[in-house]
PyMOL Python script that loads the backbone (N, CA, C, O; Angstrom):
from pymol import cmd

cmd.read_pdbstr("""\
ATOM      1  N   MET A   1     123.034  54.614  67.244  1.00  0.00           N
ATOM      2  CA  MET A   1     123.587  53.387  67.747  1.00  0.00           C
ATOM      3  C   MET A   1     124.283  52.686  66.592  1.00  0.00           C
ATOM      4  O   MET A   1     123.860  52.788  65.441  1.00  0.00           O
ATOM      5  N   CYS A   2     125.354  51.974  66.914  1.00  0.00           N
ATOM      6  CA  CYS A   2     126.069  51.227  65.888  1.00  0.00           C
ATOM      7  C   CYS A   2     126.533  49.898  66.474  1.00  0.00           C
ATOM      8  O   CYS A   2     126.579  49.713  67.690  1.00  0.00           O
ATOM      9  N   ASN A   3     126.867  49.002  65.596  1.00  0.00           N
ATOM     10  CA  ASN A   3     127.390  47.701  66.007  1.00  0.00           C
ATOM     11  C   ASN A   3     128.892  47.679  65.801  1.00  0.00           C
ATOM     12  O   ASN A   3     129.412  48.260  64.848  1.00  0.00           O
ATOM     13  N   VAL A   4     129.577  47.004  66.700  1.00  0.00           N
ATOM     14  CA  VAL A   4     131.022  46.874  66.605  1.00  0.00           C
ATOM     15  C   VAL A   4     131.377  45.408  66.807  1.00  0.00           C
ATOM     16  O   VAL A   4     130.911  44.771  67.751  1.00  0.00           O
ATOM     17  N   ASP A   5     132.192  44.887  65.927  1.00  0.00           N
ATOM     18  CA  ASP A   5     132.689  43.520  66.094  1.00  0.00           C
ATOM     19  C   ASP A   5     134.000  43.575  66.855  1.00  0.00           C
ATOM     20  O   ASP A   5     134.888  44.362  66.527  1.00  0.00           O
ATOM     21  N   VAL A   6     134.118  42.728  67.882  1.00  0.00           N
ATOM     22  CA  VAL A   6     135.317  42.695  68.718  1.00  0.00           C
ATOM     23  C   VAL A   6     135.938  41.298  68.612  1.00  0.00           C
ATOM     24  O   VAL A   6     135.253  40.286  68.763  1.00  0.00           O
ATOM     25  N   MET A   7     137.236  41.267  68.351  1.00  0.00           N
ATOM     26  CA  MET A   7     137.948  39.983  68.329  1.00  0.00           C
ATOM     27  C   MET A   7     137.912  39.403  69.745  1.00  0.00           C
ATOM     28  O   MET A   7     138.238  40.094  70.710  1.00  0.00           O
ATOM     29  N   ASN A   8     137.524  38.162  69.863  1.00  0.00           N
ATOM     30  CA  ASN A   8     137.373  37.512  71.163  1.00  0.00           C
ATOM     31  C   ASN A   8     138.127  36.186  71.151  1.00  0.00           C
ATOM     32  O   ASN A   8     137.568  35.133  71.456  1.00  0.00           O
ATOM     33  N   ILE A   9     139.398  36.259  70.796  1.00  0.00           N
ATOM     34  CA  ILE A   9     140.206  35.057  70.590  1.00  0.00           C
ATOM     35  C   ILE A   9     140.283  34.194  71.846  1.00  0.00           C
ATOM     36  O   ILE A   9     140.187  32.969  71.762  1.00  0.00           O
ATOM     37  N   ASP A  10     140.455  34.817  72.999  1.00  0.00           N
ATOM     38  CA  ASP A  10     140.574  34.036  74.235  1.00  0.00           C
ATOM     39  C   ASP A  10     139.218  33.774  74.899  1.00  0.00           C
ATOM     40  O   ASP A  10     139.160  33.248  76.010  1.00  0.00           O
ATOM     41  N   GLU A  11     138.130  34.144  74.216  1.00  0.00           N
ATOM     42  CA  GLU A  11     136.765  33.929  74.680  1.00  0.00           C
ATOM     43  C   GLU A  11     136.521  34.533  76.064  1.00  0.00           C
ATOM     44  O   GLU A  11     135.822  33.941  76.886  1.00  0.00           O
ATOM     45  N   ALA A  12     137.088  35.695  76.316  1.00  0.00           N
ATOM     46  CA  ALA A  12     136.882  36.389  77.590  1.00  0.00           C
ATOM     47  C   ALA A  12     135.503  37.047  77.652  1.00  0.00           C
ATOM     48  O   ALA A  12     134.976  37.296  78.737  1.00  0.00           O
ATOM     49  N   LEU A  13     134.929  37.326  76.491  1.00  0.00           N
ATOM     50  CA  LEU A  13     133.607  37.939  76.430  1.00  0.00           C
ATOM     51  C   LEU A  13     132.560  36.881  76.115  1.00  0.00           C
ATOM     52  O   LEU A  13     132.696  36.160  75.126  1.00  0.00           O
ATOM     53  N   PRO A  14     131.509  36.772  76.940  1.00  0.00           N
ATOM     54  CA  PRO A  14     130.453  35.797  76.660  1.00  0.00           C
ATOM     55  C   PRO A  14     129.689  36.169  75.381  1.00  0.00           C
ATOM     56  O   PRO A  14     129.558  37.348  75.052  1.00  0.00           O
ATOM     57  N   ALA A  15     129.199  35.176  74.681  1.00  0.00           N
ATOM     58  CA  ALA A  15     128.436  35.405  73.449  1.00  0.00           C
ATOM     59  C   ALA A  15     127.190  36.225  73.756  1.00  0.00           C
ATOM     60  O   ALA A  15     126.526  35.997  74.767  1.00  0.00           O
ATOM     61  N   GLY A  16     126.872  37.183  72.880  1.00  0.00           N
ATOM     62  CA  GLY A  16     125.670  38.006  73.025  1.00  0.00           C
ATOM     63  C   GLY A  16     125.785  39.107  74.059  1.00  0.00           C
ATOM     64  O   GLY A  16     124.798  39.783  74.350  1.00  0.00           O
ATOM     65  N   MET A  17     126.954  39.300  74.614  1.00  0.00           N
ATOM     66  CA  MET A  17     127.153  40.320  75.649  1.00  0.00           C
ATOM     67  C   MET A  17     126.994  41.719  75.051  1.00  0.00           C
ATOM     68  O   MET A  17     127.451  41.976  73.937  1.00  0.00           O
ATOM     69  N   TYR A  18     126.356  42.609  75.783  1.00  0.00           N
ATOM     70  CA  TYR A  18     126.181  43.995  75.373  1.00  0.00           C
ATOM     71  C   TYR A  18     127.032  44.890  76.247  1.00  0.00           C
ATOM     72  O   TYR A  18     127.325  44.560  77.396  1.00  0.00           O
ATOM     73  N   ALA A  19     127.425  46.018  75.699  1.00  0.00           N
ATOM     74  CA  ALA A  19     128.237  46.958  76.471  1.00  0.00           C
ATOM     75  C   ALA A  19     127.850  48.391  76.109  1.00  0.00           C
ATOM     76  O   ALA A  19     127.484  48.669  74.967  1.00  0.00           O
ATOM     77  N   ASP A  20     127.929  49.283  77.068  1.00  0.00           N
ATOM     78  CA  ASP A  20     127.795  50.710  76.808  1.00  0.00           C
ATOM     79  C   ASP A  20     129.199  51.252  76.673  1.00  0.00           C
ATOM     80  O   ASP A  20     130.049  51.027  77.534  1.00  0.00           O
ATOM     81  N   VAL A  21     129.438  51.965  75.591  1.00  0.00           N
ATOM     82  CA  VAL A  21     130.771  52.484  75.319  1.00  0.00           C
ATOM     83  C   VAL A  21     130.683  53.995  75.150  1.00  0.00           C
ATOM     84  O   VAL A  21     129.804  54.494  74.446  1.00  0.00           O
ATOM     85  N   ILE A  22     131.572  54.707  75.780  1.00  0.00           N
ATOM     86  CA  ILE A  22     131.644  56.156  75.623  1.00  0.00           C
ATOM     87  C   ILE A  22     132.853  56.455  74.753  1.00  0.00           C
ATOM     88  O   ILE A  22     133.977  56.058  75.060  1.00  0.00           O
ATOM     89  N   ILE A  23     132.597  57.162  73.665  1.00  0.00           N
ATOM     90  CA  ILE A  23     133.673  57.561  72.767  1.00  0.00           C
ATOM     91  C   ILE A  23     133.832  59.070  72.896  1.00  0.00           C
ATOM     92  O   ILE A  23     132.898  59.828  72.634  1.00  0.00           O
ATOM     93  N   TYR A  24     135.007  59.492  73.294  1.00  0.00           N
ATOM     94  CA  TYR A  24     135.250  60.919  73.461  1.00  0.00           C
ATOM     95  C   TYR A  24     135.591  61.542  72.118  1.00  0.00           C
ATOM     96  O   TYR A  24     136.397  61.015  71.351  1.00  0.00           O
ATOM     97  N   SER A  25     134.963  62.669  71.855  1.00  0.00           N
ATOM     98  CA  SER A  25     135.159  63.361  70.592  1.00  0.00           C
ATOM     99  C   SER A  25     135.420  64.831  70.870  1.00  0.00           C
ATOM    100  O   SER A  25     134.877  65.400  71.818  1.00  0.00           O
ATOM    101  N   LYS A  26     136.241  65.432  70.052  1.00  0.00           N
ATOM    102  CA  LYS A  26     136.520  66.853  70.211  1.00  0.00           C
ATOM    103  C   LYS A  26     135.321  67.704  69.825  1.00  0.00           C
ATOM    104  O   LYS A  26     135.230  68.863  70.231  1.00  0.00           O
ATOM    105  N   GLY A  27     134.416  67.157  69.061  1.00  0.00           N
ATOM    106  CA  GLY A  27     133.247  67.903  68.646  1.00  0.00           C
ATOM    107  C   GLY A  27     133.563  68.810  67.477  1.00  0.00           C
ATOM    108  O   GLY A  27     134.606  68.683  66.835  1.00  0.00           O
ATOM    109  N   ASN A  28     132.654  69.720  67.211  1.00  0.00           N
ATOM    110  CA  ASN A  28     132.779  70.624  66.088  1.00  0.00           C
ATOM    111  C   ASN A  28     132.697  72.057  66.592  1.00  0.00           C
ATOM    112  O   ASN A  28     131.761  72.410  67.310  1.00  0.00           O
ATOM    113  N   VAL A  29     133.657  72.874  66.227  1.00  0.00           N
ATOM    114  CA  VAL A  29     133.683  74.252  66.720  1.00  0.00           C
ATOM    115  C   VAL A  29     132.510  75.070  66.186  1.00  0.00           C
ATOM    116  O   VAL A  29     132.186  76.113  66.753  1.00  0.00           O
ATOM    117  N   ALA A  30     131.867  74.618  65.105  1.00  0.00           N
ATOM    118  CA  ALA A  30     130.728  75.347  64.540  1.00  0.00           C
ATOM    119  C   ALA A  30     129.430  75.046  65.291  1.00  0.00           C
ATOM    120  O   ALA A  30     128.426  75.726  65.076  1.00  0.00           O
ATOM    121  N   ALA A  31     129.434  74.057  66.152  1.00  0.00           N
ATOM    122  CA  ALA A  31     128.220  73.660  66.870  1.00  0.00           C
ATOM    123  C   ALA A  31     128.107  74.404  68.194  1.00  0.00           C
ATOM    124  O   ALA A  31     129.103  74.829  68.780  1.00  0.00           O
ATOM    125  N   LEU A  32     126.865  74.549  68.647  1.00  0.00           N
ATOM    126  CA  LEU A  32     126.610  75.042  69.995  1.00  0.00           C
ATOM    127  C   LEU A  32     126.281  73.835  70.858  1.00  0.00           C
ATOM    128  O   LEU A  32     125.604  72.913  70.403  1.00  0.00           O
ATOM    129  N   VAL A  33     126.747  73.831  72.086  1.00  0.00           N
ATOM    130  CA  VAL A  33     126.468  72.731  73.002  1.00  0.00           C
ATOM    131  C   VAL A  33     125.414  73.209  73.996  1.00  0.00           C
ATOM    132  O   VAL A  33     125.605  74.200  74.700  1.00  0.00           O
ATOM    133  N   VAL A  34     124.302  72.484  74.037  1.00  0.00           N
ATOM    134  CA  VAL A  34     123.188  72.849  74.911  1.00  0.00           C
ATOM    135  C   VAL A  34     122.726  71.609  75.670  1.00  0.00           C
ATOM    136  O   VAL A  34     123.061  70.490  75.282  1.00  0.00           O
ATOM    137  N   PRO A  35     121.958  71.791  76.752  1.00  0.00           N
ATOM    138  CA  PRO A  35     121.357  70.631  77.410  1.00  0.00           C
ATOM    139  C   PRO A  35     120.393  69.936  76.442  1.00  0.00           C
ATOM    140  O   PRO A  35     119.772  70.596  75.608  1.00  0.00           O
ATOM    141  N   LYS A  36     120.269  68.631  76.546  1.00  0.00           N
ATOM    142  CA  LYS A  36     119.348  67.898  75.672  1.00  0.00           C
ATOM    143  C   LYS A  36     117.921  68.412  75.806  1.00  0.00           C
ATOM    144  O   LYS A  36     117.139  68.342  74.858  1.00  0.00           O
ATOM    145  N   SER A  37     117.583  68.927  76.982  1.00  0.00           N
ATOM    146  CA  SER A  37     116.226  69.430  77.218  1.00  0.00           C
ATOM    147  C   SER A  37     115.921  70.699  76.428  1.00  0.00           C
ATOM    148  O   SER A  37     114.772  71.139  76.399  1.00  0.00           O
ATOM    149  N   ALA A  38     116.923  71.294  75.788  1.00  0.00           N
ATOM    150  CA  ALA A  38     116.714  72.511  74.998  1.00  0.00           C
ATOM    151  C   ALA A  38     116.299  72.207  73.562  1.00  0.00           C
ATOM    152  O   ALA A  38     115.955  73.121  72.814  1.00  0.00           O
ATOM    153  N   VAL A  39     116.328  70.939  73.170  1.00  0.00           N
ATOM    154  CA  VAL A  39     115.983  70.555  71.801  1.00  0.00           C
ATOM    155  C   VAL A  39     114.629  69.851  71.808  1.00  0.00           C
ATOM    156  O   VAL A  39     114.413  68.895  72.552  1.00  0.00           O
ATOM    157  N   VAL A  40     113.728  70.342  70.968  1.00  0.00           N
ATOM    158  CA  VAL A  40     112.389  69.768  70.852  1.00  0.00           C
ATOM    159  C   VAL A  40     112.302  69.027  69.527  1.00  0.00           C
ATOM    160  O   VAL A  40     112.651  69.573  68.481  1.00  0.00           O
ATOM    161  N   THR A  41     111.843  67.799  69.572  1.00  0.00           N
ATOM    162  CA  THR A  41     111.626  67.024  68.353  1.00  0.00           C
ATOM    163  C   THR A  41     110.125  66.818  68.208  1.00  0.00           C
ATOM    164  O   THR A  41     109.504  66.114  69.005  1.00  0.00           O
ATOM    165  N   SER A  42     109.553  67.435  67.191  1.00  0.00           N
ATOM    166  CA  SER A  42     108.125  67.272  66.922  1.00  0.00           C
ATOM    167  C   SER A  42     107.960  66.374  65.696  1.00  0.00           C
ATOM    168  O   SER A  42     108.946  65.915  65.121  1.00  0.00           O
ATOM    169  N   THR A  43     106.737  66.132  65.308  1.00  0.00           N
ATOM    170  CA  THR A  43     106.493  65.317  64.117  1.00  0.00           C
ATOM    171  C   THR A  43     106.907  66.059  62.857  1.00  0.00           C
ATOM    172  O   THR A  43     107.114  65.441  61.812  1.00  0.00           O
ATOM    173  N   GLU A  44     107.029  67.374  62.944  1.00  0.00           N
ATOM    174  CA  GLU A  44     107.360  68.191  61.776  1.00  0.00           C
ATOM    175  C   GLU A  44     108.834  68.529  61.663  1.00  0.00           C
ATOM    176  O   GLU A  44     109.375  68.604  60.559  1.00  0.00           O
ATOM    177  N   ARG A  45     109.494  68.734  62.808  1.00  0.00           N
ATOM    178  CA  ARG A  45     110.875  69.221  62.767  1.00  0.00           C
ATOM    179  C   ARG A  45     111.543  69.098  64.128  1.00  0.00           C
ATOM    180  O   ARG A  45     110.909  68.756  65.126  1.00  0.00           O
ATOM    181  N   LYS A  46     112.837  69.385  64.141  1.00  0.00           N
ATOM    182  CA  LYS A  46     113.625  69.448  65.375  1.00  0.00           C
ATOM    183  C   LYS A  46     114.040  70.906  65.529  1.00  0.00           C
ATOM    184  O   LYS A  46     114.552  71.511  64.587  1.00  0.00           O
ATOM    185  N   TYR A  47     113.819  71.473  66.715  1.00  0.00           N
ATOM    186  CA  TYR A  47     114.105  72.892  66.884  1.00  0.00           C
ATOM    187  C   TYR A  47     114.511  73.223  68.314  1.00  0.00           C
ATOM    188  O   TYR A  47     114.323  72.442  69.246  1.00  0.00           O
ATOM    189  N   ALA A  48     115.079  74.424  68.439  1.00  0.00           N
ATOM    190  CA  ALA A  48     115.382  75.004  69.749  1.00  0.00           C
ATOM    191  C   ALA A  48     114.573  76.286  69.860  1.00  0.00           C
ATOM    192  O   ALA A  48     114.328  76.960  68.859  1.00  0.00           O
ATOM    193  N   LEU A  49     114.161  76.623  71.067  1.00  0.00           N
ATOM    194  CA  LEU A  49     113.443  77.866  71.304  1.00  0.00           C
ATOM    195  C   LEU A  49     114.449  78.927  71.713  1.00  0.00           C
ATOM    196  O   LEU A  49     115.215  78.747  72.660  1.00  0.00           O
ATOM    197  N   VAL A  50     114.433  80.027  70.992  1.00  0.00           N
ATOM    198  CA  VAL A  50     115.384  81.109  71.237  1.00  0.00           C
ATOM    199  C   VAL A  50     114.621  82.352  71.654  1.00  0.00           C
ATOM    200  O   VAL A  50     113.618  82.708  71.036  1.00  0.00           O
ATOM    201  N   SER A  51     115.094  83.011  72.700  1.00  0.00           N
ATOM    202  CA  SER A  51     114.503  84.263  73.157  1.00  0.00           C
ATOM    203  C   SER A  51     115.317  85.423  72.597  1.00  0.00           C
ATOM    204  O   SER A  51     116.502  85.565  72.896  1.00  0.00           O
ATOM    205  N   LYS A  52     114.657  86.263  71.768  1.00  0.00           N
ATOM    206  CA  LYS A  52     115.310  87.428  71.178  1.00  0.00           C
ATOM    207  C   LYS A  52     114.399  88.631  71.304  1.00  0.00           C
ATOM    208  O   LYS A  52     113.248  88.585  70.871  1.00  0.00           O
ATOM    209  N   ASP A  53     114.892  89.696  71.885  1.00  0.00           N
ATOM    210  CA  ASP A  53     114.133  90.938  72.001  1.00  0.00           C
ATOM    211  C   ASP A  53     112.745  90.723  72.593  1.00  0.00           C
ATOM    212  O   ASP A  53     111.773  91.319  72.130  1.00  0.00           O
ATOM    213  N   GLY A  54     112.650  89.888  73.598  1.00  0.00           N
ATOM    214  CA  GLY A  54     111.382  89.636  74.268  1.00  0.00           C
ATOM    215  C   GLY A  54     110.438  88.719  73.513  1.00  0.00           C
ATOM    216  O   GLY A  54     109.289  88.553  73.923  1.00  0.00           O
ATOM    217  N   LYS A  55     110.890  88.122  72.423  1.00  0.00           N
ATOM    218  CA  LYS A  55     110.074  87.216  71.621  1.00  0.00           C
ATOM    219  C   LYS A  55     110.680  85.819  71.643  1.00  0.00           C
ATOM    220  O   LYS A  55     111.891  85.654  71.785  1.00  0.00           O
ATOM    221  N   ILE A  56     109.824  84.824  71.501  1.00  0.00           N
ATOM    222  CA  ILE A  56     110.297  83.442  71.442  1.00  0.00           C
ATOM    223  C   ILE A  56     110.181  82.967  69.997  1.00  0.00           C
ATOM    224  O   ILE A  56     109.121  83.076  69.380  1.00  0.00           O
ATOM    225  N   LEU A  57     111.280  82.440  69.469  1.00  0.00           N
ATOM    226  CA  LEU A  57     111.329  81.964  68.094  1.00  0.00           C
ATOM    227  C   LEU A  57     111.741  80.500  68.064  1.00  0.00           C
ATOM    228  O   LEU A  57     112.636  80.082  68.799  1.00  0.00           O
ATOM    229  N   LYS A  58     111.077  79.718  67.202  1.00  0.00           N
ATOM    230  CA  LYS A  58     111.492  78.332  66.989  1.00  0.00           C
ATOM    231  C   LYS A  58     112.559  78.361  65.909  1.00  0.00           C
ATOM    232  O   LYS A  58     112.326  78.860  64.808  1.00  0.00           O
ATOM    233  N   THR A  59     113.726  77.828  66.224  1.00  0.00           N
ATOM    234  CA  THR A  59     114.835  77.803  65.280  1.00  0.00           C
ATOM    235  C   THR A  59     115.160  76.357  64.940  1.00  0.00           C
ATOM    236  O   THR A  59     115.540  75.572  65.809  1.00  0.00           O
ATOM    237  N   VAL A  60     115.007  76.015  63.671  1.00  0.00           N
ATOM    238  CA  VAL A  60     115.252  74.642  63.220  1.00  0.00           C
ATOM    239  C   VAL A  60     116.730  74.306  63.421  1.00  0.00           C
ATOM    240  O   VAL A  60     117.609  75.090  63.064  1.00  0.00           O
ATOM    241  N   VAL A  61     116.989  73.137  63.994  1.00  0.00           N
ATOM    242  CA  VAL A  61     118.361  72.697  64.256  1.00  0.00           C
ATOM    243  C   VAL A  61     118.529  71.246  63.817  1.00  0.00           C
ATOM    244  O   VAL A  61     117.557  70.509  63.651  1.00  0.00           O
ATOM    245  N   SER A  62     119.762  70.867  63.639  1.00  0.00           N
ATOM    246  CA  SER A  62     120.121  69.462  63.507  1.00  0.00           C
ATOM    247  C   SER A  62     121.140  69.190  64.597  1.00  0.00           C
ATOM    248  O   SER A  62     121.806  70.106  65.081  1.00  0.00           O
ATOM    249  N   ASN A  63     121.257  67.941  64.976  1.00  0.00           N
ATOM    250  CA  ASN A  63     122.151  67.660  66.095  1.00  0.00           C
ATOM    251  C   ASN A  63     123.409  66.935  65.653  1.00  0.00           C
ATOM    252  O   ASN A  63     123.455  66.279  64.612  1.00  0.00           O
ATOM    253  N   GLY A  64     124.428  67.082  66.491  1.00  0.00           N
ATOM    254  CA  GLY A  64     125.713  66.425  66.274  1.00  0.00           C
ATOM    255  C   GLY A  64     125.976  65.460  67.406  1.00  0.00           C
ATOM    256  O   GLY A  64     125.108  64.667  67.769  1.00  0.00           O
ATOM    257  N   ASN A  65     127.164  65.524  67.962  1.00  0.00           N
ATOM    258  CA  ASN A  65     127.543  64.642  69.062  1.00  0.00           C
ATOM    259  C   ASN A  65     126.651  64.874  70.273  1.00  0.00           C
ATOM    260  O   ASN A  65     126.210  65.994  70.530  1.00  0.00           O
ATOM    261  N   ALA A  66     126.394  63.808  71.006  1.00  0.00           N
ATOM    262  CA  ALA A  66     125.590  63.904  72.221  1.00  0.00           C
ATOM    263  C   ALA A  66     126.296  63.172  73.345  1.00  0.00           C
ATOM    264  O   ALA A  66     126.932  62.140  73.130  1.00  0.00           O
ATOM    265  N   GLY A  67     126.179  63.713  74.532  1.00  0.00           N
ATOM    266  CA  GLY A  67     126.716  63.082  75.729  1.00  0.00           C
ATOM    267  C   GLY A  67     125.573  62.686  76.639  1.00  0.00           C
ATOM    268  O   GLY A  67     124.439  62.533  76.185  1.00  0.00           O
ATOM    269  N   MET A  68     125.858  62.520  77.899  1.00  0.00           N
ATOM    270  CA  MET A  68     124.837  62.111  78.854  1.00  0.00           C
ATOM    271  C   MET A  68     123.692  63.122  78.935  1.00  0.00           C
ATOM    272  O   MET A  68     122.522  62.741  78.913  1.00  0.00           O
ATOM    273  N   ASP A  69     124.029  64.406  79.029  1.00  0.00           N
ATOM    274  CA  ASP A  69     122.986  65.422  79.173  1.00  0.00           C
ATOM    275  C   ASP A  69     123.170  66.623  78.256  1.00  0.00           C
ATOM    276  O   ASP A  69     122.390  67.572  78.329  1.00  0.00           O
ATOM    277  N   LYS A  70     124.173  66.603  77.402  1.00  0.00           N
ATOM    278  CA  LYS A  70     124.444  67.717  76.478  1.00  0.00           C
ATOM    279  C   LYS A  70     124.393  67.214  75.039  1.00  0.00           C
ATOM    280  O   LYS A  70     124.595  66.029  74.771  1.00  0.00           O
ATOM    281  N   ILE A  71     124.119  68.138  74.121  1.00  0.00           N
ATOM    282  CA  ILE A  71     124.065  67.797  72.706  1.00  0.00           C
ATOM    283  C   ILE A  71     124.574  68.976  71.882  1.00  0.00           C
ATOM    284  O   ILE A  71     124.343  70.134  72.231  1.00  0.00           O
ATOM    285  N   GLU A  72     125.261  68.673  70.795  1.00  0.00           N
ATOM    286  CA  GLU A  72     125.684  69.709  69.853  1.00  0.00           C
ATOM    287  C   GLU A  72     124.527  69.977  68.906  1.00  0.00           C
ATOM    288  O   GLU A  72     123.865  69.048  68.443  1.00  0.00           O
ATOM    289  N   ILE A  73     124.285  71.259  68.617  1.00  0.00           N
ATOM    290  CA  ILE A  73     123.256  71.593  67.644  1.00  0.00           C
ATOM    291  C   ILE A  73     123.811  72.555  66.605  1.00  0.00           C
ATOM    292  O   ILE A  73     124.705  73.354  66.881  1.00  0.00           O
ATOM    293  N   TYR A  74     123.253  72.455  65.399  1.00  0.00           N
ATOM    294  CA  TYR A  74     123.619  73.312  64.276  1.00  0.00           C
ATOM    295  C   TYR A  74     122.351  73.958  63.754  1.00  0.00           C
ATOM    296  O   TYR A  74     121.292  73.330  63.742  1.00  0.00           O
ATOM    297  N   GLY A  75     122.448  75.181  63.331  1.00  0.00           N
ATOM    298  CA  GLY A  75     121.308  75.877  62.753  1.00  0.00           C
ATOM    299  C   GLY A  75     121.601  77.360  62.713  1.00  0.00           C
ATOM    300  O   GLY A  75     122.750  77.782  62.840  1.00  0.00           O
ATOM    301  N   ALA A  76     120.565  78.143  62.536  1.00  0.00           N
ATOM    302  CA  ALA A  76     120.711  79.605  62.476  1.00  0.00           C
ATOM    303  C   ALA A  76     120.798  80.178  63.884  1.00  0.00           C
ATOM    304  O   ALA A  76     119.975  80.999  64.289  1.00  0.00           O
ATOM    305  N   LEU A  77     121.799  79.735  64.614  1.00  0.00           N
ATOM    306  CA  LEU A  77     122.014  80.182  65.992  1.00  0.00           C
ATOM    307  C   LEU A  77     123.380  80.825  66.115  1.00  0.00           C
ATOM    308  O   LEU A  77     124.317  80.479  65.395  1.00  0.00           O
ATOM    309  N   LYS A  78     123.476  81.768  67.040  1.00  0.00           N
ATOM    310  CA  LYS A  78     124.749  82.418  67.327  1.00  0.00           C
ATOM    311  C   LYS A  78     125.089  82.180  68.796  1.00  0.00           C
ATOM    312  O   LYS A  78     124.193  81.974  69.614  1.00  0.00           O
ATOM    313  N   PRO A  79     126.375  82.206  69.135  1.00  0.00           N
ATOM    314  CA  PRO A  79     126.757  81.983  70.540  1.00  0.00           C
ATOM    315  C   PRO A  79     126.110  82.972  71.513  1.00  0.00           C
ATOM    316  O   PRO A  79     126.000  82.672  72.702  1.00  0.00           O
ATOM    317  N   VAL A  80     125.683  84.136  71.037  1.00  0.00           N
ATOM    318  CA  VAL A  80     125.071  85.131  71.927  1.00  0.00           C
ATOM    319  C   VAL A  80     123.570  84.924  72.095  1.00  0.00           C
ATOM    320  O   VAL A  80     122.950  85.595  72.920  1.00  0.00           O
ATOM    321  N   ASP A  81     122.966  84.002  71.324  1.00  0.00           N
ATOM    322  CA  ASP A  81     121.531  83.750  71.431  1.00  0.00           C
ATOM    323  C   ASP A  81     121.198  83.112  72.774  1.00  0.00           C
ATOM    324  O   ASP A  81     121.989  82.345  73.323  1.00  0.00           O
ATOM    325  N   THR A  82     120.023  83.438  73.294  1.00  0.00           N
ATOM    326  CA  THR A  82     119.549  82.857  74.540  1.00  0.00           C
ATOM    327  C   THR A  82     118.612  81.703  74.209  1.00  0.00           C
ATOM    328  O   THR A  82     117.503  81.908  73.715  1.00  0.00           O
ATOM    329  N   VAL A  83     119.072  80.487  74.489  1.00  0.00           N
ATOM    330  CA  VAL A  83     118.299  79.281  74.202  1.00  0.00           C
ATOM    331  C   VAL A  83     117.549  78.881  75.472  1.00  0.00           C
ATOM    332  O   VAL A  83     118.126  78.849  76.559  1.00  0.00           O
ATOM    333  N   ILE A  84     116.266  78.578  75.324  1.00  0.00           N
ATOM    334  CA  ILE A  84     115.458  78.141  76.466  1.00  0.00           C
ATOM    335  C   ILE A  84     115.852  76.706  76.803  1.00  0.00           C
ATOM    336  O   ILE A  84     115.762  75.808  75.966  1.00  0.00           O
ATOM    337  N   ILE A  85     116.284  76.510  78.031  1.00  0.00           N
ATOM    338  CA  ILE A  85     116.849  75.221  78.442  1.00  0.00           C
ATOM    339  C   ILE A  85     115.780  74.139  78.572  1.00  0.00           C
ATOM    340  O   ILE A  85     115.983  73.017  78.107  1.00  0.00           O
ATOM    341  N   ASN A  86     114.657  74.454  79.190  1.00  0.00           N
ATOM    342  CA  ASN A  86     113.602  73.453  79.369  1.00  0.00           C
ATOM    343  C   ASN A  86     112.505  73.692  78.339  1.00  0.00           C
ATOM    344  O   ASN A  86     111.391  74.086  78.684  1.00  0.00           O
ATOM    345  N   ALA A  87     112.828  73.453  77.085  1.00  0.00           N
ATOM    346  CA  ALA A  87     111.898  73.695  75.990  1.00  0.00           C
ATOM    347  C   ALA A  87     110.931  72.526  75.835  1.00  0.00           C
ATOM    348  O   ALA A  87     111.238  71.392  76.205  1.00  0.00           O
ATOM    349  N   ASN A  88     109.764  72.825  75.284  1.00  0.00           N
ATOM    350  CA  ASN A  88     108.810  71.766  74.941  1.00  0.00           C
ATOM    351  C   ASN A  88     107.866  72.280  73.867  1.00  0.00           C
ATOM    352  O   ASN A  88     107.847  73.471  73.556  1.00  0.00           O
ATOM    353  N   ASP A  89     107.091  71.374  73.311  1.00  0.00           N
ATOM    354  CA  ASP A  89     106.186  71.689  72.207  1.00  0.00           C
ATOM    355  C   ASP A  89     105.019  72.575  72.640  1.00  0.00           C
ATOM    356  O   ASP A  89     104.331  73.146  71.794  1.00  0.00           O
ATOM    357  N   GLU A  90     104.792  72.695  73.943  1.00  0.00           N
ATOM    358  CA  GLU A  90     103.703  73.516  74.463  1.00  0.00           C
ATOM    359  C   GLU A  90     104.039  75.011  74.418  1.00  0.00           C
ATOM    360  O   GLU A  90     103.137  75.849  74.414  1.00  0.00           O
ATOM    361  N   ILE A  91     105.310  75.341  74.386  1.00  0.00           N
ATOM    362  CA  ILE A  91     105.726  76.754  74.349  1.00  0.00           C
ATOM    363  C   ILE A  91     105.563  77.240  72.913  1.00  0.00           C
ATOM    364  O   ILE A  91     106.149  76.678  71.988  1.00  0.00           O
ATOM    365  N   LYS A  92     104.780  78.265  72.741  1.00  0.00           N
ATOM    366  CA  LYS A  92     104.468  78.771  71.404  1.00  0.00           C
ATOM    367  C   LYS A  92     105.355  79.935  71.042  1.00  0.00           C
ATOM    368  O   LYS A  92     105.827  80.676  71.905  1.00  0.00           O
ATOM    369  N   GLU A  93     105.576  80.085  69.740  1.00  0.00           N
ATOM    370  CA  GLU A  93     106.307  81.236  69.209  1.00  0.00           C
ATOM    371  C   GLU A  93     105.453  82.486  69.391  1.00  0.00           C
ATOM    372  O   GLU A  93     104.224  82.426  69.336  1.00  0.00           O
ATOM    373  N   ASN A  94     106.112  83.605  69.604  1.00  0.00           N
ATOM    374  CA  ASN A  94     105.405  84.901  69.584  1.00  0.00           C
ATOM    375  C   ASN A  94     106.262  85.887  68.827  1.00  0.00           C
ATOM    376  O   ASN A  94     106.908  86.756  69.412  1.00  0.00           O
ATOM    377  N   LYS A  95     106.258  85.738  67.507  1.00  0.00           N
ATOM    378  CA  LYS A  95     107.092  86.535  66.627  1.00  0.00           C
ATOM    379  C   LYS A  95     106.724  88.018  66.631  1.00  0.00           C
ATOM    380  O   LYS A  95     107.585  88.870  66.414  1.00  0.00           O
ATOM    381  N   THR A  96     105.469  88.324  66.874  1.00  0.00           N
ATOM    382  CA  THR A  96     105.012  89.716  66.765  1.00  0.00           C
ATOM    383  C   THR A  96     105.254  90.521  68.003  1.00  0.00           C
ATOM    384  O   THR A  96     104.917  91.704  68.045  1.00  0.00           O
TER     385      THR A  96
END
""", "prot")
cmd.dss("prot")
cmd.show_as("cartoon", "prot")
cmd.util.cbc("prot")
cmd.orient("prot")
């Protein structure tokens, strides 16, 4: 969240008024876009659960731009990786 000062010369905006603003961004081509529900934030880290070769792996990610229900993520992920959409902290890794 950020604050923005707006010139209000004609006093069309009441004092203390709040607004939701959507800023469109092209995003970053290096990021993967996933549903927000695919990113888990724990007390230790932020990660996505990836299914590879029948195993579930926690992959540490950082996030970029976010929209209503999608978010850009960065990390050791490839476009061909299968990310679990409804991830949560209850799903455990099974590396072996």
